[in-house]
C-alpha positions in Angstrom: 210.9 17.4 65.6 214.1 17.8 67.5 213.9 17.5 71.3 214.9 20.5 73.4 218.3 20.2 75.2 217.0 19.7 78.7 214.5 17.0 77.6 215.3 13.4 78.6 212.7 11.3 76.6 214.0 7.9 77.6 213.8 8.7 81.3 210.4 10.2 81.0 209.0 7.3 79.0 210.3 4.8 81.5 208.8 6.8 84.3 205.4 6.9 82.7 205.4 3.1 82.2 206.4 2.4 85.8 203.9 4.9 87.4 200.8 4.4 85.3 198.0 2.4 86.8 195.4 2.9 84.1 195.5 3.4 80.4 193.4 3.5 77.2 193.8 0.1 75.4 193.2 0.1 71.6 192.5 -3.2 69.9 191.1 -4.4 66.5 187.6 -5.7 66.4 187.5 -9.4 65.6 186.1 -9.9 62.1 185.8 -6.3 61.0 189.2 -4.9 62.1 187.5 -1.7 63.3 189.3 0.2 66.1 188.0 -0.4 69.6 189.2 1.4 72.7 188.7 0.6 76.4 189.9 1.6 79.8 192.1 -0.9 81.6 194.1 -1.2 84.9 197.8 -2.1 84.5 201.0 -2.8 86.3 204.6 -3.2 85.0 206.9 -6.1 84.4 210.4 -5.8 85.8 211.5 -4.6 82.4 208.8 -2.0 82.4 206.4 -3.6 79.8 202.7 -3.3 80.8 200.8 -6.1 82.5 197.0 -6.5 82.1 194.5 -8.7 83.9 191.5 -9.0 81.6 188.4 -11.2 81.2 187.7 -13.3 78.2 184.1 -12.0 78.4 185.4 -8.5 77.5 185.4 -7.3 73.9 189.0 -6.2 74.1 190.2 -9.7 75.2 188.3 -11.4 72.4 189.9 -8.9 70.0 193.4 -9.6 71.3 192.9 -13.4 71.0 192.0 -12.8 67.3 194.7 -10.3 66.6 197.4 -9.5 69.3 198.3 -6.1 67.9 197.4 -3.3 70.4 198.3 0.2 71.4 198.2 1.7 74.9 197.8 5.4 75.7 199.3 6.5 79.1 199.4 10.0 80.5 200.8 11.5 83.7 197.4 12.8 84.9 198.7 16.3 85.3 196.4 18.9 87.0 194.7 21.3 84.6 194.7 20.8 80.9 195.7 17.1 80.3 197.2 18.0 76.9 199.9 20.0 78.8 201.1 16.9 80.5 203.4 14.1 79.1 201.8 11.1 77.5 203.0 8.1 75.5 201.3 5.9 72.9 202.9 2.5 73.1 202.4 -0.1 70.3 203.0 -3.8 70.6 201.5 -7.3 70.9 199.6 -8.5 73.9 200.7 -12.1 74.8 198.9 -14.3 77.4 201.0 -15.3 80.3 202.8 -18.6 80.1 205.8 -19.5 82.2 205.8 -16.0 83.7 202.3 -16.2 85.1 203.3 -16.2 88.7 205.6 -13.1 88.2 202.9 -11.2 86.3 200.3 -12.1 89.0 202.5 -11.0 91.8 203.5 -7.7 90.2 199.9 -6.9 89.2 198.5 -7.6 92.6 201.1 -5.5 94.2 199.8 -2.6 92.2 196.1 -3.5 92.4 195.5 -5.5 95.7 191.7 -5.4 95.2 192.1 -7.6 92.1 192.8 -10.5 94.5 189.0 -10.9 94.8 188.6 -12.0 91.1 192.1 -13.1 90.0 191.1 -16.7 90.4 188.1 -16.5 88.2 188.4 -18.9 85.2 187.6 -16.2 82.6 190.4 -13.8 83.8 193.9 -14.1 82.4 197.2 -12.1 82.6 198.6 -10.6 79.5 201.9 -8.8 78.9 202.3 -6.2 76.2 205.5 -6.7 74.3 206.3 -3.3 72.9 207.4 -2.6 69.4 207.8 1.2 69.9 206.4 4.3 71.6 205.5 7.8 70.6 206.2 10.3 73.4 204.6 13.8 73.6 205.7 16.1 76.4 205.0 19.5 75.0 206.1 21.8 72.2 209.5 20.6 70.9 209.2 17.5 73.0 207.9 14.8 70.6 210.0 11.7 70.1 209.6 8.1 68.8 211.5 5.6 70.9 212.5 2.0 70.3 211.9 -0.7 73.0 215.6 -0.8 73.9 215.4 2.9 74.7 212.5 2.7 77.2 212.6 -0.9 78.6 215.0 -2.0 81.4 217.7 -4.4 80.4 217.4 -7.4 82.6 220.6 -9.1 81.4 222.7 -10.4 84.3 220.0 -9.5 86.8 218.7 -13.0 87.5 219.8 -13.0 91.1 218.0 -9.7 91.7 214.8 -10.9 90.1 214.9 -14.0 92.2 215.3 -11.9 95.3 212.6 -9.3 94.4 209.6 -11.0 96.0 211.4 -11.4 99.4 212.9 -7.9 99.2 209.5 -6.3 98.6 207.9 -8.2 101.4 210.8 -7.3 103.8 210.6 -3.6 102.9 206.8 -3.5 103.5 207.0 -5.5 106.8 210.0 -3.9 108.4 211.0 -0.7 106.6 207.9 1.3 106.0 209.7 4.2 107.6 212.4 4.1 104.9 209.7 4.0 102.3 208.2 7.1 103.7 211.6 8.8 103.7 212.2 7.9 100.1 208.9 9.4 99.1 209.0 12.6 101.1 212.7 13.4 101.3 214.0 12.1 97.9 211.0 12.4 95.7 209.2 15.4 97.3 205.9 13.6 97.7 203.5 14.2 100.6 203.6 11.9 103.6 201.4 8.8 103.2 201.1 5.1 103.6 203.9 4.4 101.1 204.7 0.7 100.3 207.0 -1.1 97.9 205.4 -2.7 94.8 208.5 -3.9 93.0 212.2 -3.4 92.1 214.4 -3.9 89.2 218.0 -3.1 88.2 217.2 0.6 87.7 215.0 1.5 90.6 212.3 0.9 93.1 208.5 1.3 92.6 206.3 2.5 95.5 202.7 3.3 95.9 200.2 5.0 98.2 196.7 4.1 97.1 196.6 4.6 93.4 199.5 7.1 93.4 202.7 5.6 92.2 206.3 6.9 92.4 209.5 5.7 90.8 212.7 5.9 92.9 215.7 5.7 90.5 219.0 4.2 91.6 222.2 6.2 91.0 223.6 3.1 89.4 222.4 -0.3 88.2 222.1 -3.2 90.7 221.9 -6.8 89.7 221.7 -8.9 92.9 220.2 -9.0 96.3 223.3 -7.9 98.1 223.7 -4.8 95.9 220.0 -4.0 96.3 220.3 -4.1 100.1 223.3 -1.8 100.1 221.6 0.6 97.7 218.5 0.8 99.8 220.5 1.5 102.9 222.5 4.2 101.1 219.3 5.9 99.9 217.8 5.8 103.3 220.9 7.5 104.7 220.6 10.1 101.9 216.9 10.6 102.8 217.7 11.0 106.5 220.1 13.7 105.6 217.5 15.3 103.3 219.8 14.3 100.5 217.9 15.6 97.5 221.3 15.9 95.6 222.8 12.7 97.0 223.3 11.2 93.5 219.6 10.2 93.1 217.6 11.4 90.2 214.0 11.9 91.3 211.3 10.9 88.8 208.3 13.1 88.4 
C-alpha cells in the first residue's frame, strides 16, 4: 500500500520508539516454539532501539535466552478507538547487556525511576532489542514496512555527544527545568507539568512528566556537547518567543 503524500513514516516510527514506555513483547516458548506475549516496560537506547529490564524468573526471559527472536508492539495510546492511532510491530533479537550495561541502566532508570528499587536484584538483567525491521500502521493508506536504517538514529561521529549526555541530562534537570517546561508547552503544545530530561541524541531530546513522554526534535543534527548546548539555548529562545515555527518539528 502506497503512503499518502503528507505521511512521514520514518519520523512517526522514530517518535513511537522514543515515546513508548510500555509494549507487548512476543517471544517463542522454549521447547515448543509456541507464541507467548507479555506486557513490559521499556526505554530507548540513544539510537532508538528498545531497552528492557526483565527477570530471569519470567517466562519471557527464559524464552529469550533459548531463542533471541522477538517482536514488540507499540502504540501511541490515542484516546478513543486504539485502532485509530498509530502503532508499530518491531521485529528483532533481544541481546543481554554487555559492555553497554551502564548506558542501558542509566537510560532505563531515567525513564522508569521506580525500577531503582530492584535493578540490583541478581535475577534482573538489561536487554536491548536489535531491530531487523518494523511494520507501521497509522490509518488507511498509511501502512509501511521500514528497515532499521530508516527508523534508528545514526550515531556515527556522535561519540562526543554520547560521552556528554549523562552530564547534560543532569544539568538540564538540576538547573534548567524552566527551559524543559517551555520546550514542552510552547514548542510541543503539551500541558504544563513537571517536565524533566531523560536523554538526548544527535536528532533530539527526550523529556517526561510521570509516564507521559515527549520527543523534541532538533532542526539539524548535533554531534558534540558544544553543539548540543547551543541548540538547547536556541530552542529555549524560540520557546520564549512562542516560536512554534522556529525551525522545530514537533513530534506528536
